[in-house]
N, C-alpha and C positions, 0 to 999 in steps of 0.2 A: 663755927658751923661744921656740918658734916659734908664731906665730898660726895657728889652724886654717885660716883663709882662704888663708894662704900655703902651707900644707902639702898641701892637697887637690889642687892641680895636680900635685904630685910623686907622690902616690898614683895619680893618673890615668895619668901617664906610665909608672908602674911596672906598670900593668895591673890594679891592685886596684879602681879606680873607672872609671866611664864618664862623661865630661863631656857633660851635656845642653846646658848653656849656661854662660857664664862664672861664674854664681853658683848653678848647680844640678848636682849629681852623683848618680849612682846606683851601686850595687854592680855591678861588672862580671860577677860570677858568683854564682849562688845559694849555692854552697858557701862563698864568702868571706863573704857576708852572714850566713849561718847561723853560721859560726864566730865572727864578731865578736859576733853576738847572744848566743851562749852564754857569752861572757866577762862579760856583764852579770849581776849577781846577780838571781835571779828576783824577789826582793822589791822591786827597784827598777825593774823593766821597765815597769810600768804608769805610774809617775810619769814615766819617761823619755819614754814615748810622748806623755803629756800635754804635756811640755816641748817635744818636737819639733813637735807639732801647733800649740802656741801660738807657737813661733818662726816657723813657716811662715806662720801667720795674720798675725802682726804685720808680716811682710815682704811680704805680698801686697797690692797696691793694690786698692781697693774694686772698680774696674771689671774686675779680673781674678779676683775671688773665685769667681765661678761656674765659670770654667774650671779653677780650682785646687782646687775643693771636695773632690775625691776623693783629693787628696794630703794634705789637712788633716784631714778628718773621721775617717778610720779611726784615726789616732793619738789624737784627742780621745775617741773612743768607748772605746778600750781603757783610757784613763786617766780616764774620767769619774767614777769613784768618789772621785777626789781633788779634784774640783771643790768648792770650799769655800763660795763666796759665791753668793747667788741670781743676782746679775748674771752670773756665769760660766755658771750653768746656763741662764739665758735665752739667753745668747750661743750656746752649743752647740745649744740647741733650735732657734735660728734657723738655724744651719748645717745641721741635719737637714732643715729645711724647704726650704732651697736645694738640698740634695742630692737630696731626693725629687722636687722640681720638675724638676731636671735629668734624673733617671732617667725621669720620665714622658715627656719629650721624645724619649727613645729607646725608648719603649714597654716599659720594664722595670718593669711595674706591681708585681710582687712585691717587688723591691728598694725601689721608691718607698714602698710601704705600710710596709715595715720602717723606713725612715728617718723617716717621719711619726710612727709609733708610738713610736720611740725619742725623738723630740723631745717628744712628749706626756709620756712617762715622766719627763722632766727637769723638767717644770713644777711649781712649788710649788702647794700647795693653794689659795692665794689668787690664782692666776694670772689668773683672769677679772676680778678687781678691779684688779690692778696692771698687767697687760699684756693687755688685752682683745683688741686686734687680732691680736697674735701667737697668742694662744690660739685665737681663732676661725679664723685662717688654717690653723693646724696641724690642728685638728679637722676643718675642711672638707676639707682635703687628704687626711687619713687616712680620712674617710668615702668619698671618691672611690676611694682606693686599695683599701679593703676591699671595695667593690662590684666593682672590676675583677678582684680575685683570688677572688671568691666567698666571702669570709669574712663571712657574714651575721650571725653571732653578735657579732663585733666591731663590725660596722656598726651594729647595733641599740643597742649600748652607747654608741657615739660619738654617734649621732643623739639619743638620750635626753638626753645632757649638753648638746648644743647647743640643743635645744628648751627646756631648763630655764634655761640661762644666757644665751641670745641676747637682746639688748635690743630688737631691732626685727624686723618681718616680713622685711625684706630680709636681715637677718643669719641668719634661719632657713630661707631658701628652699632653699639647697643641701641642708640636712638633710631638708627635706620632699621634695625632688626624689628623693634617693636612697632615701628610705623608700618612696616610690611604686614606684620601679624594683625594689626588693627585694620588695615585696608582689606585684607583677605577675609577676616572674620565678619566684616560688615558688608561683604558682597562686592567690594570694589576691586575685582580681580585684575583688570587692566592696570590700575594704579599700582597694585602690589607688584605686578610683573615689571613694570617700567622702573620702579624703585630698585628692584633686585638687579636688573640689567645694568643700571648705572653703577651700583656699588661693585658688582662683579667685574666690570671693566676696569674700575680703579684698582681692584685687587689683582688684576692680571689674568683673569679667567673670563674673558669676553665671550658672550654667546651672541650669535647673529640674530638680529631682529627679524630678518627675512631668511627663510630656510629653503635650500634647494635639495642637495643630496647629502647634506652634512649628517643627518640622522643615520642613514644606512652606512656611511663610512665609519662613523663613530661606533656603531653597533658591531661591525665586523672587527674593528680594532679591539674593542673590549672583549668580544667573544674569543678572539685569539689569545689575548692576555690571560683570560680565565682558564683557557684550555691547558695552560702550563701550571695551573695551581690545583692542588688537592685541597680538601677541606682542612686538613691539618696545616698545610702550608699557609693558607689564608689566616687561620687562627694564630699562627706563629709570626705573622708580620709585625714589624716594630710599631711603636706608637707614633702617630703623626705629631710632630713638634714645631713645624714652621708656622709662625703666626698667620701669615697671609693665606696659607693653604687651609688652615683651620677655619679662618674667617670665610674663605670662599666656599668651603663645604657647608657652612652654616647657611649662606645665602642661596646656594644651590638647592638646599633642602627647603628653604622658605618659598622658593618659586614653584614648588610642586603643586601645592593646593590650588593656587589661582590658575595655573596652567591646565589643571584637570577640567576646569570649567570652560575655558575659552581657547587655549592654545596647546593641545595635547602633544603635538610634535615637538614643540620647544621643551615640554616636560620630559619627553623621551631623551632628548639631547642632554638635559641636566642629569638624568639618571646615569647615563653612560659616562658622563664627565666625572660624577662622584665616584663611581666604581673604579674608573681609571686612576683617579687621584689617590684612592685608598690603596690600590695595588702598587703605585709608584712612590707614595710619600708616607705610607703607614696608616694604621687604623686609628679612628676616633669614634666617638659615639654616633656621629652622623653616618659613619660607614655601615652601621647596622641597618639604618633606614635605607641607605642606597642599595644594599644587597637584598633587602626585602622587596624594594621596588623592582629590582632586576628580576627577582623571582616572579613577581606579579606580572611583569612584562612577558616572561616566558610562557605563562599560562593564558595570556591574552589571545584574542583571535588572530593576532599577527603571527604568532609562533606555534602555540598549542603544544608546548613541551611541558607536560604536566609533571613528569618525573624531575626534570631540571628545575622547574619552579619550586617544587616541594623541597628539593635539596637546598637551594639557595635561601628559601624561607627559613629552614632550620639552621643554616649557617648564620643567618642574620640574628636569630635568637641567641646563639652562642656568642657572637660578637657583642651583642647588647650586654650580656652578662660580663664579658671581659672588660669592656670599656666603660662600664658604669662607675661613677665616682662615689665611694663610700656608701654603696647600696642605693644611691639615688639614680633611678633609671629615667634620665631626662627625655629620652626618645622612646620610652616604653609604649606610650599611647600610639605613636606613629607606627612603630614596628608591629605592634599587636593588631592595629587596624588593617595593615596590608596582609600580614601572615594569616590571621585567623578569619578575616572577612573576605579575602580575595584569593588566597592560595589554598588554604586547607579545605575549601569547599570542593576541590577536585580530588580530595583523598578521604577526608573525614566527614561524618554526618554533620549537617547544619547545626544540630542541637549541641554538638560538642564545643562549638565556638562561643556559646552564650556567656559562660562564666569568664572566659578569657577577655571578651570584649568589655565586660563590666570591670575587670581588673585594669584594662587599659584606660577606661573612663576615670576610675578612682585615682590611679597613679598620675594621670594627666592633670587632674585637679590638684593633687598634692604638690606637683612640681610647677604649677602655674601654666601648663600647656593647655589652655582652655579650648583652643581651636580643635585639636585632635582629640581631646577628652570628650567633647560633645559630638564629634564625628563618630567616635567609638560608641557613644550612647545611642546615636541615630542608627548605626548598624545593628546594635543589639536589638533595637525595636523592630527593624526590618527582618532580622533573622527570626524573631519571635512570630511575626506575621507569616513569614514563609514556612515556619515550622508548625503552624496550626495552633498557636497560642490562643486561649480563649479571648475573644474580642472584647468582652465586657471589661475584663481585667486589663487588657492591653490598652484600651481607651484611657483608663485612669493613669497608666504609666506614661503614655504619650502626652497627655495633658500636662502632667507634672514636668516632663522633660522639656516641653515647649516653654513652660513658665520659667524654668531654669535658664534656658537660652536667652530669654528676655532680660532676666536679672543680670546676666553677665555679658549682654551685648553681642551674643554669637548669632548674627543674622544668617550666615551661610548654613549653619546646622539647623536653625529654626525653619528655614525654607524647606529643608528636606523632611524634618520631623512632622511639620504641619501637613505635608502631602499625605503621609501615611495615617495621621490622625483623621484627616478628612475621609480617607478610604475606609477606616474602621467605622466611623460614624455612619457612612452610607451603607455599609454591610449590616450594621446592627439596626439601622432604621431609627436611630435615636434622634428625635427632632426637638428634644428638650434643651439642647445646647445651641448657642449661637454659632453660626458658620465660623469654623476655626480660622478661616482666612480673615474674616472681619475682626475676630478677637485678637489675633496676633499680628495682623498687617493692615487692618483698617481698609481692606479692599476685597473685591471678589476674586475667585480663582482665575477667571478670565483676565481681569485687570492685572493680576500679578504675573500671569503668563506673558502678557504684552510688555509689562515693565522689564521682566528678566530677559525677554528676547531683545529688547532695545539695548540692554546692557551686555548682550552677547553671552549671557550665561546659559549656553545651550545644554549644559549638563542638567541643570534644573528643568529646562523645558522638556528634555528627553525623558526624564524620570516622571514628570507630571503626565506625559502622554502614556507612559506605561501604567500609571495609576488609573487613568481613564479607561484604557483597554481592559484592565483587570476588572473594574466595576462593571463595564458593559458585558464582558464575557460571562461573569457570574450572574448577571441579571438577565441573560438571554437576549441582550440588545445587539443583534448582529449588525444592523445598520449603523448604530452608534459606534461600535467597535471598528467598522470599516472606515468610517469618517475619520476617526482618530488615527488609524493606520496611515491613511494618506497624509494627514497633517504632520505626523511625527517624522516623516521622511526628511523634512527640511532641518531637523534638529540632530541628525546623525553627525557626530563630531569625532568619532574614533576614540573610544575610551583608552586611557593609559593602561588600566588594569580592569579585567572583566569583573563585574559585580553581580551579586545575586539578583539585583533588580533588572539588569540587562538580560540575564539568562531568563528570568520570568517574562520579560518583554518578548524575547524570541519565541518562547513557548506559546505565548498568546498570539503572536503573529502566525504561527503554524496552525493554530485552531481557526483563526480568521480565514487563512488561505484555504484550508480544507472545506470550511463551510461555504465559501464562495465557489470553489471548484465543484462541489457536490450539486450545484445548481445546473451544471452541464450547459453553460452558456458559451458565448464566443470567447470569453477570456479564461476558459477552463485550463488551457495549457499554461498560461501565465501563472495562475494561482497554484496549479499543481507543482510547477517548478519552485515557487516560493516555499511551499509546504515541504517538499522533499529536501530542500536545502536545510531547513530547520531539523528535519529528521536526521540528516547527515551529521549535523553538529551534535545532536544529543547522542547519537551512536558513539561518537568519539568521547564524549563526556562520561557516558555510562561505563566505558572501559576503565576509566580512572576512578569513578565513584558511582557504583551501582545504587547505593543507598539514596543519594540525593536526586538522581536523574532517571532511574529506570521506570518509575511509575508514570512520569510524564512522557517518556518515550513510548510506553505501551499505549497510552491514550492517543498519541499522535498516530501510532500504527493502526489503532482501531479505526480512526477517522480515514486513514488511507485505504483500509479494506472496505469501508463503507463506499468510498469513491469508486473503487474497482468492482463493487458488487459482490464481494466475497463475504456472504452473510455469516457463515460459521466462523471464519477467521476474525471478523469484526467483533462478534459476541465474545469469542475467546480472549481477544486483546482487551476489550472493555473489562472483563472479569479479572484478567491478570493485572490491569492497572489498579483496579479496586483493591484486590488482596495485597498488592505490593505497597500501595499507599497506606493501607491500614497497618501492615507489618512495620513500616518505617515511620509511622506516627505523623503522617501528613493528612490530618483529618479533612482539611479544606479540599485537597485534591481527591480524596476518597469521595467526598460529596459531589464534586464536579463530575467525576467519572460515572458515578451512579446516575446523576441527572442526565448526562449526555447519552448514556446507554439507554435510559428510560425513553428519551425522545426517539432514539433509533428504533426501539421495540414498538413504540407507538406508530412510527412511520410504516413499520412492517405489519401493523394491525394486530400485534400481540398484546392485548389489553391486560391480561393477567401479569405478564412480565413487566409491562409498563408500570402498573400499580406497585409491584414489588420494588422496583428500582427507585421510583419516585419516593416511596415511603422510606427507603434506606437513605436516600439523599437528604430528606428532611431531617432524619435522626442525626446525620453527620453535621448538618448546618446548625442544629440545636446544640450539639456538643461544642461546636466552634463558637457559638454565640452570635451567629449571623442571623438575627431575628427577621431582618427584611427578606432574606432568602427563604426562611422557614415559611413566611407568609406567602411567598410566591409558590412554593411547593404545595402548600395547603390549597391554593387556588387550583393548581393543576390536578391534584388528587380529587378535589371536590368535583371538578368538571368531568373527570374520568368516571367517577362513581355515578354521577348524574346520568351520563351517557349509557353506562351499563344498566342502570335501573330502568330507563325508558326506551332504550333501543336494543 
């Protein structure tokens, strides 16, 4: 007979095979392969696959195993029911671990999760006693994979096993980590906080459950530490190497998201602790996140140090680059969220953050940080809304984003995205869609508000009230806006970092207050005080970013002059607000300024000016895609023309 090794080159020269290398051949055509495969009896195919996989494995040097894993494992998987000994099952389980790890490197999380679970299914019942490290590695990897694909039911099962079988705290840290991420992503903020506090105490970095003056003390300590460091000295800090400190930094970062919803003061304490540990023990990738958060705190209403916030935000970006492993920016989504959505707004145009937030979303998805990836996506949508993005196109993007959050189980991000999807649909007047709250939560907006209030998710409640004020103001519903204003007061929870939504809310509060004060009733002094406080805030913000805030300030000043009876100054400020909004490409605010100026001219009996301003407001709303507002302006214009015709 002829040896197979000698016959293969002949088949290749005849066109049946393709020679990949001197010892590796593939079928030249799928039909040839399929025909050959059909010649094998079905009952023997699985065994043959196992033999082929085993043969390739035996001939593959260990250093080439990872590169050849996808040539080996598919055959072993098809024939795995013929694995007879436990040692064989352990060996194939280990191959699944290698394949899954390789899949993660190419961001193929769904495939990776499948490999890890296949490996676990091959483990015997006593695997934790006989092959502890392999079992732990497979379970840890499968937990990561399950989180990355949003399979939280599977994740909870795997976590439970690791927490019961793990021998040490270090062995259980990954399970705790992903359990917190799951709880936070699904809106269970208090559960996530409690889990973090328990682990941090075991790691020697206890945070008090009840706070008194710890936040102020820790802030002053960190402020003094940072005062002795320049940007260069921070970037030259050594790398953090102590395992317990690295683990503590991880869980301090994990506590931030749930704290932003329910316990912001505890979140501030975690920020200061992370910064202090970075200065004392060295830098790690979490340090970039902590410095970004510290910068965000500086620009918050607590401090209002915009230059300092901008400085630490940029340092955070540099630390991120320094501490990233092999080009993998594990904390990029988190750092980009804080820097570009919450710090740069006080220096750079809103529009300049859009691409960066998309980068954060994409990188977060690639490294499995779904929570912050989708928070970046949410902020991207909000920035588009605040920047005057066409609402028809934005509705499509928001709907797609909400569906993605459902696919990956990201309830916290979905809550926020659906708020703005609802806003857009109300502005466009599109009634062809089902209520988005029913679509994505199977309940009404009111029911969802009650549910989240009962869960103490005051951040969501606060933003929902901003949305309602936004809709009321643009629709001219003063009574509705006033009702929401009073309701929202119980949801003020002290944001960790100032957001564009919060700034929008304060602007709306100013308009509500001026509208009430202009009635000159007994509460005029109260409302004037509220409105002037808002003007004071915008005056500070304009010094830092004229682009983002000046047109809103001019509109507030116009309303103030209306209150004081300064007609010429009011008209001048309305016009300045309009031209500035147009120059800075905020079409929705340009339309709002035209509309409010039109109402003012109508109040003064200037019908010609009223018609001109209403017509321009309508054109702005048309460009914005706010068809419901266009209809409203058409009604006002029609009534005005009717009055001019007959009176």
